[in-house]
N, CA, C and O atoms as a Maestro MAE file, in Angstrom:
{
 s_m_m2io_version
 :::
 2.0.0
}

f_m_ct {
 s_m_title
 :::
 protein
 m_atom[236] {
  # First column is atom index #
  i_m_mmod_type
  r_m_x_coord
  r_m_y_coord
  r_m_z_coord
  i_m_residue_number
  s_m_chain_name
  s_m_pdb_residue_name
  s_m_pdb_atom_name
  i_m_atomic_number
  :::
  1 25 0.643 -1.166 -0.129 1 A "UNK " " N  " 7
  2 3 -0.113 0.080 -0.465 1 A "UNK " " CA " 6
  3 2 0.715 1.541 0.206 1 A "UNK " " C  " 6
  4 15 1.161 1.846 1.313 1 A "UNK " " O  " 8
  5 25 0.631 2.158 -1.044 2 A "UNK " " N  " 7
  6 3 1.580 3.461 -0.988 2 A "UNK " " CA " 6
  7 2 0.840 4.510 -0.827 2 A "UNK " " C  " 6
  8 15 -0.347 4.578 -1.144 2 A "UNK " " O  " 8
  9 25 1.665 5.610 -0.196 3 A "UNK " " N  " 7
  10 3 0.697 6.761 0.107 3 A "UNK " " CA " 6
  11 2 1.050 7.784 -0.731 3 A "UNK " " C  " 6
  12 15 2.202 8.034 -1.086 3 A "UNK " " O  " 8
  13 25 -0.348 8.616 -1.176 4 A "UNK " " N  " 7
  14 3 0.262 9.654 -2.016 4 A "UNK " " CA " 6
  15 2 0.440 10.841 -1.846 4 A "UNK " " C  " 6
  16 15 -0.328 11.636 -1.305 4 A "UNK " " O  " 8
  17 25 1.871 11.112 -2.477 5 A "UNK " " N  " 7
  18 3 2.290 12.650 -2.314 5 A "UNK " " CA " 6
  19 2 1.943 13.813 -3.173 5 A "UNK " " C  " 6
  20 15 1.748 13.670 -4.380 5 A "UNK " " O  " 8
  21 25 1.864 14.933 -2.588 6 A "UNK " " N  " 7
  22 3 1.740 16.124 -3.125 6 A "UNK " " CA " 6
  23 2 0.142 16.926 -2.663 6 A "UNK " " C  " 6
  24 15 -0.236 17.279 -1.546 6 A "UNK " " O  " 8
  25 25 -0.568 17.028 -4.026 7 A "UNK " " N  " 7
  26 3 -1.763 18.164 -3.362 7 A "UNK " " CA " 6
  27 2 -2.728 16.561 -2.949 7 A "UNK " " C  " 6
  28 15 -2.198 16.076 -1.950 7 A "UNK " " O  " 8
  29 25 -3.450 16.029 -3.240 8 A "UNK " " N  " 7
  30 3 -3.847 14.842 -3.319 8 A "UNK " " CA " 6
  31 2 -3.853 13.742 -1.750 8 A "UNK " " C  " 6
  32 15 -4.592 12.791 -1.492 8 A "UNK " " O  " 8
  33 25 -2.754 14.333 -0.954 9 A "UNK " " N  " 7
  34 3 -2.292 13.367 -0.004 9 A "UNK " " CA " 6
  35 2 -3.299 14.068 1.108 9 A "UNK " " C  " 6
  36 15 -3.651 15.236 1.272 9 A "UNK " " O  " 8
  37 25 -3.664 12.583 1.938 10 A "UNK " " N  " 7
  38 3 -4.010 12.141 3.338 10 A "UNK " " CA " 6
  39 2 -5.717 12.510 2.962 10 A "UNK " " C  " 6
  40 15 -6.169 12.286 1.840 10 A "UNK " " O  " 8
  41 25 -6.667 13.180 4.232 11 A "UNK " " N  " 7
  42 3 -7.914 13.056 3.913 11 A "UNK " " CA " 6
  43 2 -8.754 13.885 3.674 11 A "UNK " " C  " 6
  44 15 -9.968 13.707 3.767 11 A "UNK " " O  " 8
  45 25 -7.927 15.375 3.174 12 A "UNK " " N  " 7
  46 3 -8.615 16.408 2.973 12 A "UNK " " CA " 6
  47 2 -9.556 16.108 1.537 12 A "UNK " " C  " 6
  48 15 -9.001 15.630 0.547 12 A "UNK " " O  " 8
  49 25 -10.835 16.394 1.534 13 A "UNK " " N  " 7
  50 3 -11.541 16.386 0.402 13 A "UNK " " CA " 6
  51 2 -11.938 17.036 -0.581 13 A "UNK " " C  " 6
  52 15 -12.550 18.095 -0.443 13 A "UNK " " O  " 8
  53 25 -11.681 16.555 -1.639 14 A "UNK " " N  " 7
  54 3 -11.802 17.560 -2.623 14 A "UNK " " CA " 6
  55 2 -13.134 18.350 -3.015 14 A "UNK " " C  " 6
  56 15 -14.268 17.870 -2.987 14 A "UNK " " O  " 8
  57 25 -12.807 19.577 -3.365 15 A "UNK " " N  " 7
  58 3 -13.787 19.870 -3.543 15 A "UNK " " CA " 6
  59 2 -13.887 20.242 -5.476 15 A "UNK " " C  " 6
  60 15 -13.201 20.774 -6.350 15 A "UNK " " O  " 8
  61 25 -15.398 19.450 -5.299 16 A "UNK " " N  " 7
  62 3 -16.082 19.540 -6.558 16 A "UNK " " CA " 6
  63 2 -16.652 20.263 -7.019 16 A "UNK " " C  " 6
  64 15 -17.110 20.966 -6.119 16 A "UNK " " O  " 8
  65 25 -17.002 20.638 -8.040 17 A "UNK " " N  " 7
  66 3 -18.431 21.886 -8.543 17 A "UNK " " CA " 6
  67 2 -19.448 20.843 -8.716 17 A "UNK " " C  " 6
  68 15 -19.091 19.755 -9.171 17 A "UNK " " O  " 8
  69 25 -20.801 21.074 -8.372 18 A "UNK " " N  " 7
  70 3 -21.578 20.305 -8.605 18 A "UNK " " CA " 6
  71 2 -22.908 21.407 -9.446 18 A "UNK " " C  " 6
  72 15 -24.126 21.280 -9.568 18 A "UNK " " O  " 8
  73 25 -22.363 21.989 -9.691 19 A "UNK " " N  " 7
  74 3 -23.218 22.832 -10.717 19 A "UNK " " CA " 6
  75 2 -22.649 24.516 -11.216 19 A "UNK " " C  " 6
  76 15 -22.045 25.275 -10.459 19 A "UNK " " O  " 8
  77 25 -22.991 24.800 -12.533 20 A "UNK " " N  " 7
  78 3 -22.818 26.006 -12.220 20 A "UNK " " CA " 6
  79 2 -23.687 27.309 -11.572 20 A "UNK " " C  " 6
  80 15 -24.774 27.155 -11.016 20 A "UNK " " O  " 8
  81 25 -23.015 28.622 -11.742 21 A "UNK " " N  " 7
  82 3 -23.801 29.498 -10.698 21 A "UNK " " CA " 6
  83 2 -24.805 29.747 -11.134 21 A "UNK " " C  " 6
  84 15 -25.776 29.722 -10.378 21 A "UNK " " O  " 8
  85 25 -25.005 30.139 -12.737 22 A "UNK " " N  " 7
  86 3 -26.638 30.277 -13.177 22 A "UNK " " CA " 6
  87 2 -27.729 29.005 -13.217 22 A "UNK " " C  " 6
  88 15 -28.909 29.021 -13.564 22 A "UNK " " O  " 8
  89 25 -27.070 28.122 -12.834 23 A "UNK " " N  " 7
  90 3 -27.983 26.768 -12.701 23 A "UNK " " CA " 6
  91 2 -28.407 27.121 -10.910 23 A "UNK " " C  " 6
  92 15 -29.542 27.029 -10.440 23 A "UNK " " O  " 8
  93 25 -27.394 27.450 -10.296 24 A "UNK " " N  " 7
  94 3 -27.560 27.312 -8.704 24 A "UNK " " CA " 6
  95 2 -28.957 28.634 -8.525 24 A "UNK " " C  " 6
  96 15 -30.117 28.560 -8.119 24 A "UNK " " O  " 8
  97 25 -28.183 29.660 -9.011 25 A "UNK " " N  " 7
  98 3 -29.360 30.857 -9.261 25 A "UNK " " CA " 6
  99 2 -30.903 30.514 -9.476 25 A "UNK " " C  " 6
  100 15 -31.944 30.582 -8.822 25 A "UNK " " O  " 8
  101 25 -30.486 30.104 -10.756 26 A "UNK " " N  " 7
  102 3 -32.163 29.706 -11.217 26 A "UNK " " CA " 6
  103 2 -32.887 28.253 -10.329 26 A "UNK " " C  " 6
  104 15 -34.102 28.052 -10.328 26 A "UNK " " O  " 8
  105 25 -32.187 27.616 -9.828 27 A "UNK " " N  " 7
  106 3 -32.912 26.747 -8.609 27 A "UNK " " CA " 6
  107 2 -33.056 27.708 -7.408 27 A "UNK " " C  " 6
  108 15 -33.980 27.290 -6.711 27 A "UNK " " O  " 8
  109 25 -32.532 28.791 -6.906 28 A "UNK " " N  " 7
  110 3 -32.849 29.654 -5.908 28 A "UNK " " CA " 6
  111 2 -34.662 30.499 -6.346 28 A "UNK " " C  " 6
  112 15 -35.750 30.592 -5.777 28 A "UNK " " O  " 8
  113 25 -34.159 30.872 -7.442 29 A "UNK " " N  " 7
  114 3 -34.762 31.781 -7.693 29 A "UNK " " CA " 6
  115 2 -36.726 31.171 -8.178 29 A "UNK " " C  " 6
  116 15 -37.790 31.743 -7.942 29 A "UNK " " O  " 8
  117 25 -36.470 29.953 -8.830 30 A "UNK " " N  " 7
  118 3 -37.629 29.064 -8.580 30 A "UNK " " CA " 6
  119 2 -38.205 28.817 -7.310 30 A "UNK " " C  " 6
  120 15 -39.332 29.259 -7.089 30 A "UNK " " O  " 8
  121 25 -37.556 28.132 -6.381 31 A "UNK " " N  " 7
  122 3 -37.634 28.268 -5.256 31 A "UNK " " CA " 6
  123 2 -38.463 29.083 -4.472 31 A "UNK " " C  " 6
  124 15 -39.472 28.703 -3.878 31 A "UNK " " O  " 8
  125 25 -38.019 30.174 -4.493 32 A "UNK " " N  " 7
  126 3 -38.298 31.703 -3.974 32 A "UNK " " CA " 6
  127 2 -39.540 31.933 -4.767 32 A "UNK " " C  " 6
  128 15 -40.378 32.636 -4.202 32 A "UNK " " O  " 8
  129 25 -39.804 31.539 -5.825 33 A "UNK " " N  " 7
  130 3 -41.090 31.965 -6.631 33 A "UNK " " CA " 6
  131 2 -42.390 31.167 -6.178 33 A "UNK " " C  " 6
  132 15 -43.546 31.588 -6.144 33 A "UNK " " O  " 8
  133 25 -41.725 29.436 -5.711 34 A "UNK " " N  " 7
  134 3 -42.548 28.489 -5.325 34 A "UNK " " CA " 6
  135 2 -43.281 29.136 -4.056 34 A "UNK " " C  " 6
  136 15 -44.498 29.174 -3.875 34 A "UNK " " O  " 8
  137 25 -42.032 29.758 -3.012 35 A "UNK " " N  " 7
  138 3 -42.166 29.688 -1.727 35 A "UNK " " CA " 6
  139 2 -43.831 30.749 -1.790 35 A "UNK " " C  " 6
  140 15 -44.903 30.551 -1.218 35 A "UNK " " O  " 8
  141 25 -43.385 31.883 -2.758 36 A "UNK " " N  " 7
  142 3 -44.476 33.563 -2.700 36 A "UNK " " CA " 6
  143 2 -45.804 32.771 -3.283 36 A "UNK " " C  " 6
  144 15 -46.865 32.974 -2.695 36 A "UNK " " O  " 8
  145 25 -45.790 32.035 -4.216 37 A "UNK " " N  " 7
  146 3 -46.795 31.126 -4.466 37 A "UNK " " CA " 6
  147 2 -48.257 30.399 -3.602 37 A "UNK " " C  " 6
  148 15 -49.478 30.490 -3.731 37 A "UNK " " O  " 8
  149 25 -47.450 29.773 -2.828 38 A "UNK " " N  " 7
  150 3 -47.732 28.645 -1.658 38 A "UNK " " CA " 6
  151 2 -48.507 29.928 -0.115 38 A "UNK " " C  " 6
  152 15 -49.527 29.975 0.574 38 A "UNK " " O  " 8
  153 25 -47.213 30.736 -0.280 39 A "UNK " " N  " 7
  154 3 -48.070 32.494 0.572 39 A "UNK " " CA " 6
  155 2 -49.204 32.390 0.598 39 A "UNK " " C  " 6
  156 15 -49.969 31.900 1.428 39 A "UNK " " O  " 8
  157 25 -49.454 33.223 -1.047 40 A "UNK " " N  " 7
  158 3 -50.437 33.841 -1.771 40 A "UNK " " CA " 6
  159 2 -51.372 32.592 -1.238 40 A "UNK " " C  " 6
  160 15 -52.291 32.915 -0.485 40 A "UNK " " O  " 8
  161 25 -51.243 31.381 -1.516 41 A "UNK " " N  " 7
  162 3 -52.696 30.503 -1.271 41 A "UNK " " CA " 6
  163 2 -52.609 30.161 -0.343 41 A "UNK " " C  " 6
  164 15 -53.795 30.003 -0.052 41 A "UNK " " O  " 8
  165 25 -51.752 29.711 0.959 42 A "UNK " " N  " 7
  166 3 -52.440 29.474 1.967 42 A "UNK " " CA " 6
  167 2 -52.550 31.353 2.553 42 A "UNK " " C  " 6
  168 15 -51.611 31.438 3.344 42 A "UNK " " O  " 8
  169 25 -53.011 32.277 2.510 43 A "UNK " " N  " 7
  170 3 -53.443 33.297 2.373 43 A "UNK " " CA " 6
  171 2 -54.745 33.193 2.243 43 A "UNK " " C  " 6
  172 15 -55.537 33.359 3.171 43 A "UNK " " O  " 8
  173 25 -55.127 32.833 0.770 44 A "UNK " " N  " 7
  174 3 -56.456 33.340 0.134 44 A "UNK " " CA " 6
  175 2 -57.319 32.120 1.343 44 A "UNK " " C  " 6
  176 15 -58.368 32.399 1.922 44 A "UNK " " O  " 8
  177 25 -56.597 30.846 1.491 45 A "UNK " " N  " 7
  178 3 -57.152 29.746 2.165 45 A "UNK " " CA " 6
  179 2 -57.869 30.574 3.665 45 A "UNK " " C  " 6
  180 15 -59.024 30.572 4.091 45 A "UNK " " O  " 8
  181 25 -57.117 30.968 3.974 46 A "UNK " " N  " 7
  182 3 -57.256 31.319 5.701 46 A "UNK " " CA " 6
  183 2 -58.271 32.603 5.463 46 A "UNK " " C  " 6
  184 15 -59.131 32.753 6.330 46 A "UNK " " O  " 8
  185 25 -58.257 33.198 4.765 47 A "UNK " " N  " 7
  186 3 -59.019 34.402 4.397 47 A "UNK " " CA " 6
  187 2 -60.524 34.219 3.775 47 A "UNK " " C  " 6
  188 15 -61.345 35.133 3.848 47 A "UNK " " O  " 8
  189 25 -60.863 32.747 3.052 48 A "UNK " " N  " 7
  190 3 -61.869 32.565 2.905 48 A "UNK " " CA " 6
  191 2 -62.450 32.008 3.742 48 A "UNK " " C  " 6
  192 15 -63.672 32.017 3.586 48 A "UNK " " O  " 8
  193 25 -61.867 31.216 5.097 49 A "UNK " " N  " 7
  194 3 -62.297 30.637 5.519 49 A "UNK " " CA " 6
  195 2 -62.250 31.482 6.915 49 A "UNK " " C  " 6
  196 15 -62.108 30.845 7.959 49 A "UNK " " O  " 8
  197 25 -62.322 32.348 6.939 50 A "UNK " " N  " 7
  198 3 -62.383 33.004 7.875 50 A "UNK " " CA " 6
  199 2 -63.756 34.108 7.372 50 A "UNK " " C  " 6
  200 15 -64.502 34.683 8.164 50 A "UNK " " O  " 8
  201 25 -63.793 34.157 6.518 51 A "UNK " " N  " 7
  202 3 -65.169 34.779 5.451 51 A "UNK " " CA " 6
  203 2 -66.165 33.858 5.597 51 A "UNK " " C  " 6
  204 15 -67.150 34.221 6.239 51 A "UNK " " O  " 8
  205 25 -66.140 32.651 5.112 52 A "UNK " " N  " 7
  206 3 -67.098 31.707 5.551 52 A "UNK " " CA " 6
  207 2 -67.568 31.396 7.138 52 A "UNK " " C  " 6
  208 15 -68.721 31.026 7.361 52 A "UNK " " O  " 8
  209 25 -67.087 31.485 7.673 53 A "UNK " " N  " 7
  210 3 -67.315 31.421 9.037 53 A "UNK " " CA " 6
  211 2 -67.797 32.735 9.369 53 A "UNK " " C  " 6
  212 15 -68.492 32.626 10.379 53 A "UNK " " O  " 8
  213 25 -67.743 33.916 8.977 54 A "UNK " " N  " 7
  214 3 -68.382 35.217 9.652 54 A "UNK " " CA " 6
  215 2 -70.475 35.134 9.148 54 A "UNK " " C  " 6
  216 15 -71.498 35.520 9.714 54 A "UNK " " O  " 8
  217 25 -70.193 34.460 7.909 55 A "UNK " " N  " 7
  218 3 -71.440 34.390 7.679 55 A "UNK " " CA " 6
  219 2 -72.483 33.646 8.386 55 A "UNK " " C  " 6
  220 15 -72.295 32.551 8.916 55 A "UNK " " O  " 8
  221 25 -73.649 34.319 8.371 56 A "UNK " " N  " 7
  222 3 -74.913 33.444 9.249 56 A "UNK " " CA " 6
  223 2 -75.189 32.232 8.550 56 A "UNK " " C  " 6
  224 15 -74.932 31.998 7.369 56 A "UNK " " O  " 8
  225 25 -75.853 31.323 9.560 57 A "UNK " " N  " 7
  226 3 -75.765 30.007 8.924 57 A "UNK " " CA " 6
  227 2 -77.775 30.465 8.259 57 A "UNK " " C  " 6
  228 15 -78.676 30.807 9.025 57 A "UNK " " O  " 8
  229 25 -77.900 30.324 6.897 58 A "UNK " " N  " 7
  230 3 -79.222 30.194 6.332 58 A "UNK " " CA " 6
  231 2 -80.380 28.656 7.083 58 A "UNK " " C  " 6
  232 15 -80.011 27.482 7.047 58 A "UNK " " O  " 8
  233 25 -81.649 29.099 7.646 59 A "UNK " " N  " 7
  234 3 -82.035 27.905 7.886 59 A "UNK " " CA " 6
  235 2 -83.252 27.571 7.143 59 A "UNK " " C  " 6
  236 15 -83.760 26.456 7.260 59 A "UNK " " O  " 8
  :::
 }
 m_bond[235] {
  # First column is bond index #
  i_m_from
  i_m_to
  i_m_order
  :::
  1 1 2 1
  2 2 3 1
  3 3 4 2
  4 3 5 1
  5 5 6 1
  6 6 7 1
  7 7 8 2
  8 7 9 1
  9 9 10 1
  10 10 11 1
  11 11 12 2
  12 11 13 1
  13 13 14 1
  14 14 15 1
  15 15 16 2
  16 15 17 1
  17 17 18 1
  18 18 19 1
  19 19 20 2
  20 19 21 1
  21 21 22 1
  22 22 23 1
  23 23 24 2
  24 23 25 1
  25 25 26 1
  26 26 27 1
  27 27 28 2
  28 27 29 1
  29 29 30 1
  30 30 31 1
  31 31 32 2
  32 31 33 1
  33 33 34 1
  34 34 35 1
  35 35 36 2
  36 35 37 1
  37 37 38 1
  38 38 39 1
  39 39 40 2
  40 39 41 1
  41 41 42 1
  42 42 43 1
  43 43 44 2
  44 43 45 1
  45 45 46 1
  46 46 47 1
  47 47 48 2
  48 47 49 1
  49 49 50 1
  50 50 51 1
  51 51 52 2
  52 51 53 1
  53 53 54 1
  54 54 55 1
  55 55 56 2
  56 55 57 1
  57 57 58 1
  58 58 59 1
  59 59 60 2
  60 59 61 1
  61 61 62 1
  62 62 63 1
  63 63 64 2
  64 63 65 1
  65 65 66 1
  66 66 67 1
  67 67 68 2
  68 67 69 1
  69 69 70 1
  70 70 71 1
  71 71 72 2
  72 71 73 1
  73 73 74 1
  74 74 75 1
  75 75 76 2
  76 75 77 1
  77 77 78 1
  78 78 79 1
  79 79 80 2
  80 79 81 1
  81 81 82 1
  82 82 83 1
  83 83 84 2
  84 83 85 1
  85 85 86 1
  86 86 87 1
  87 87 88 2
  88 87 89 1
  89 89 90 1
  90 90 91 1
  91 91 92 2
  92 91 93 1
  93 93 94 1
  94 94 95 1
  95 95 96 2
  96 95 97 1
  97 97 98 1
  98 98 99 1
  99 99 100 2
  100 99 101 1
  101 101 102 1
  102 102 103 1
  103 103 104 2
  104 103 105 1
  105 105 106 1
  106 106 107 1
  107 107 108 2
  108 107 109 1
  109 109 110 1
  110 110 111 1
  111 111 112 2
  112 111 113 1
  113 113 114 1
  114 114 115 1
  115 115 116 2
  116 115 117 1
  117 117 118 1
  118 118 119 1
  119 119 120 2
  120 119 121 1
  121 121 122 1
  122 122 123 1
  123 123 124 2
  124 123 125 1
  125 125 126 1
  126 126 127 1
  127 127 128 2
  128 127 129 1
  129 129 130 1
  130 130 131 1
  131 131 132 2
  132 131 133 1
  133 133 134 1
  134 134 135 1
  135 135 136 2
  136 135 137 1
  137 137 138 1
  138 138 139 1
  139 139 140 2
  140 139 141 1
  141 141 142 1
  142 142 143 1
  143 143 144 2
  144 143 145 1
  145 145 146 1
  146 146 147 1
  147 147 148 2
  148 147 149 1
  149 149 150 1
  150 150 151 1
  151 151 152 2
  152 151 153 1
  153 153 154 1
  154 154 155 1
  155 155 156 2
  156 155 157 1
  157 157 158 1
  158 158 159 1
  159 159 160 2
  160 159 161 1
  161 161 162 1
  162 162 163 1
  163 163 164 2
  164 163 165 1
  165 165 166 1
  166 166 167 1
  167 167 168 2
  168 167 169 1
  169 169 170 1
  170 170 171 1
  171 171 172 2
  172 171 173 1
  173 173 174 1
  174 174 175 1
  175 175 176 2
  176 175 177 1
  177 177 178 1
  178 178 179 1
  179 179 180 2
  180 179 181 1
  181 181 182 1
  182 182 183 1
  183 183 184 2
  184 183 185 1
  185 185 186 1
  186 186 187 1
  187 187 188 2
  188 187 189 1
  189 189 190 1
  190 190 191 1
  191 191 192 2
  192 191 193 1
  193 193 194 1
  194 194 195 1
  195 195 196 2
  196 195 197 1
  197 197 198 1
  198 198 199 1
  199 199 200 2
  200 199 201 1
  201 201 202 1
  202 202 203 1
  203 203 204 2
  204 203 205 1
  205 205 206 1
  206 206 207 1
  207 207 208 2
  208 207 209 1
  209 209 210 1
  210 210 211 1
  211 211 212 2
  212 211 213 1
  213 213 214 1
  214 214 215 1
  215 215 216 2
  216 215 217 1
  217 217 218 1
  218 218 219 1
  219 219 220 2
  220 219 221 1
  221 221 222 1
  222 222 223 1
  223 223 224 2
  224 223 225 1
  225 225 226 1
  226 226 227 1
  227 227 228 2
  228 227 229 1
  229 229 230 1
  230 230 231 1
  231 231 232 2
  232 231 233 1
  233 233 234 1
  234 234 235 1
  235 235 236 2
  :::
 }
}
Protein backbone atom coordinates (compact mmCIF):
# COMPACT_ATOMS: atom_id res chain seq x y z
CA UNK A 1 0.00 0.00 0.00
CA UNK A 2 1.49 3.29 -1.07
CA UNK A 3 0.81 6.69 0.32
CA UNK A 4 0.05 9.33 -2.27
CA UNK A 5 2.02 12.53 -2.01
CA UNK A 6 1.37 16.00 -3.25
CA UNK A 7 -1.82 18.00 -3.37
CA UNK A 8 -4.11 14.96 -3.03
CA UNK A 9 -2.36 13.52 0.04
CA UNK A 10 -4.24 12.76 3.25
CA UNK A 11 -7.92 12.83 3.98
CA UNK A 12 -8.62 16.32 2.71
CA UNK A 13 -11.78 16.15 0.58
CA UNK A 14 -11.63 17.60 -2.87
CA UNK A 15 -14.09 20.34 -3.64
CA UNK A 16 -15.99 19.30 -6.72
CA UNK A 17 -18.26 21.74 -8.46
CA UNK A 18 -21.82 20.44 -8.48
CA UNK A 19 -23.37 22.98 -10.81
CA UNK A 20 -22.87 26.27 -12.48
CA UNK A 21 -23.63 29.54 -10.76
CA UNK A 22 -26.36 30.22 -13.31
CA UNK A 23 -28.06 26.90 -12.50
CA UNK A 24 -27.88 27.53 -8.74
CA UNK A 25 -29.40 30.98 -9.18
CA UNK A 26 -32.20 29.55 -11.32
CA UNK A 27 -32.98 26.92 -8.68
CA UNK A 28 -32.94 29.55 -5.93
CA UNK A 29 -35.25 31.81 -7.95
CA UNK A 30 -37.70 28.99 -8.61
CA UNK A 31 -37.73 28.05 -4.91
CA UNK A 32 -38.37 31.67 -3.96
CA UNK A 33 -41.23 31.88 -6.47
CA UNK A 34 -42.72 28.67 -5.09
CA UNK A 35 -42.60 30.07 -1.56
CA UNK A 36 -44.39 33.24 -2.68
CA UNK A 37 -47.09 31.25 -4.52
CA UNK A 38 -47.66 28.97 -1.53
CA UNK A 39 -47.89 31.97 0.78
CA UNK A 40 -50.54 33.56 -1.43
CA UNK A 41 -52.51 30.30 -1.56
CA UNK A 42 -52.36 29.99 2.22
CA UNK A 43 -53.44 33.61 2.66
CA UNK A 44 -56.43 33.08 0.36
CA UNK A 45 -57.40 29.88 2.18
CA UNK A 46 -57.31 31.58 5.58
CA UNK A 47 -59.22 34.60 4.31
CA UNK A 48 -61.94 32.48 2.71
CA UNK A 49 -62.26 30.36 5.86
CA UNK A 50 -62.65 33.44 8.01
CA UNK A 51 -65.20 34.91 5.58
CA UNK A 52 -67.25 31.72 5.53
CA UNK A 53 -67.23 31.51 9.33
CA UNK A 54 -68.45 35.11 9.58
CA UNK A 55 -71.54 34.39 7.45
CA UNK A 56 -74.73 33.55 9.30
CA UNK A 57 -76.27 30.13 8.81
CA UNK A 58 -79.38 30.08 6.66
CA UNK A 59 -82.18 27.84 7.88
